[in-house]
N, C-alpha and C positions, 0 to 999 in steps of 0.2 A: 484580436483573437478572443473568442468568448469561451467561457467555462460552463459546461452543462450543469444544471441544478443538481443532478444526481451525484456529481463529484463531491460537492459540499456535504450532501446528505450522507453519503457512504463514509466520508472522512469523519464526520461527527459520530456516526455509529461505531466506527473503530475506536475513536478517542474516548467516548463516554461509556459505551456499553461493552466494548471489546468483542463486538459481534464478528469481526474479521481479524485475521492475523496480519494480512497485508492487502493493499489495494494497488493495482497497476493502472495507470492512466496513459492514454495516447492522444496524439493530435490527429483529429479527423480532418484531412486536407480538404475534402469536398465541402464539408459543412463549416470549415474554419472555426472549429471549437475543440476543446479538450473534453474527452469522454472517459468513462470507466471502461477498461478493457477486461480486467479480471479481478475477482475477489477471492481471497484466501480464507479457507475455513479456519476456525480457531485451533484445530488440531494439525494443520498443515505445517510442515517443517521448513527450515531455511532453504533446503534443497528444492522443495516444491516452489518456493518463491523464485529462486534463481533460474529454475527451468522454465518459468513462465515469461522470462525476459528474452526477447529475440536478440540474436547476436549481431544483426546488421541494421537494426532500426532503433530510433530514439524512443525511450519510454521514461515516464516519471512514476515514482512509487512512494508509498508510505508503508513503513514496516514497523510492527510492534515488537521491539527487541526485549526479550526477557533475559536477565542475568542475575548472578549472585555476587554480592560485594565481598570485599576482604573480611568484613565483619559477619559474613554468612547470612546476609539479609537478601531476600528475594526482591528484585527491583524490575521495573519495566520502563522503557523509554520509547517514544514514537520518533522514528527517524524518517526524514524526507530524503529520497535518493533521486538524483537527476542524472 
């Protein structure tokens, strides 16, 4: 199974530049490779992310999770979801 070059590029843009809030990947059966299916805008909500995932098909995603710690510090973590 190959991974399209665009997958790595979009992940690095999310990680380094915070260009996207999430990226959804799918396996393209005909081409036998993983491709980018959807990119979430920085203003998109978690609900926009979950609604972009189909109920009956497999997807992989990277989500930029923002949260506030107990010490009231704003943090962000990148989460891989399978």
